[in-house]
C-alpha positions in Angstrom: 98.6 -42.3 78.1 97.7 -44.6 75.0 94.0 -43.9 75.4 94.6 -40.0 75.8 96.7 -40.0 72.7 94.0 -42.0 70.8 91.5 -39.5 71.9 93.8 -36.7 70.4 94.6 -38.8 67.2 90.9 -39.0 66.2 90.6 -35.2 66.1 93.1 -35.1 63.3 92.2 -38.1 60.9 89.1 -39.9 60.4 89.8 -43.1 61.9 87.9 -45.3 64.5 89.6 -45.0 67.9 89.2 -48.8 68.3 91.2 -49.3 65.2 94.2 -47.6 66.6 96.8 -49.9 68.2 100.4 -49.3 69.4 101.7 -50.7 66.1 99.6 -48.1 63.9 101.9 -46.0 61.7 100.9 -42.4 61.7 101.4 -41.9 58.0 100.8 -45.2 56.4 98.1 -46.6 58.5 96.1 -43.6 60.0 96.5 -41.2 57.0 98.4 -38.4 58.8 100.1 -35.8 56.7 103.3 -34.1 58.0 101.0 -31.0 58.9 98.5 -33.1 60.8 101.4 -34.7 62.7 103.1 -31.3 63.6 99.8 -29.8 64.6 99.2 -32.9 66.8 102.7 -32.4 68.4 101.7 -28.9 69.3 98.5 -30.0 71.0 100.5 -32.7 72.9 102.8 -30.1 74.1 99.9 -28.1 75.4 98.0 -30.9 76.8 101.0 -32.6 78.8 102.9 -29.4 79.4 106.1 -30.7 77.8 108.4 -29.6 75.0 108.8 -31.9 72.0 112.3 -32.2 70.4 111.5 -31.8 66.8 114.5 -34.1 65.7 113.3 -36.9 68.0 109.7 -36.4 66.9 110.7 -36.8 63.2 111.8 -40.3 64.1 108.4 -41.3 65.6 106.5 -43.6 63.2 104.1 -45.5 65.3 101.6 -44.7 68.1 103.5 -47.0 70.5 106.8 -45.0 69.9 104.8 -41.7 70.5 103.5 -43.1 73.8 106.9 -44.2 74.8 108.3 -40.8 74.0 105.6 -38.9 75.8 106.0 -41.0 79.0 109.7 -40.3 78.9 108.9 -36.5 78.6 106.4 -36.6 81.4 108.5 -38.4 83.8 111.4 -35.7 83.5 
């Protein structure tokens, strides 16, 4: 899941995939804007055939938190 998410992240911001860690923060470390983040969520919904809860998504700050949330959704 982490590797797949990294592949998606590099489509939105100019960052080396090798520099992305579970502790990387979307806004502060990776340079995401709110628009980038919401666009990425839409792609994740399509990619994993899930429905992201916007309130829960607003609390996601790091790549690791996103992975945990995606794994939770894909197990349901």
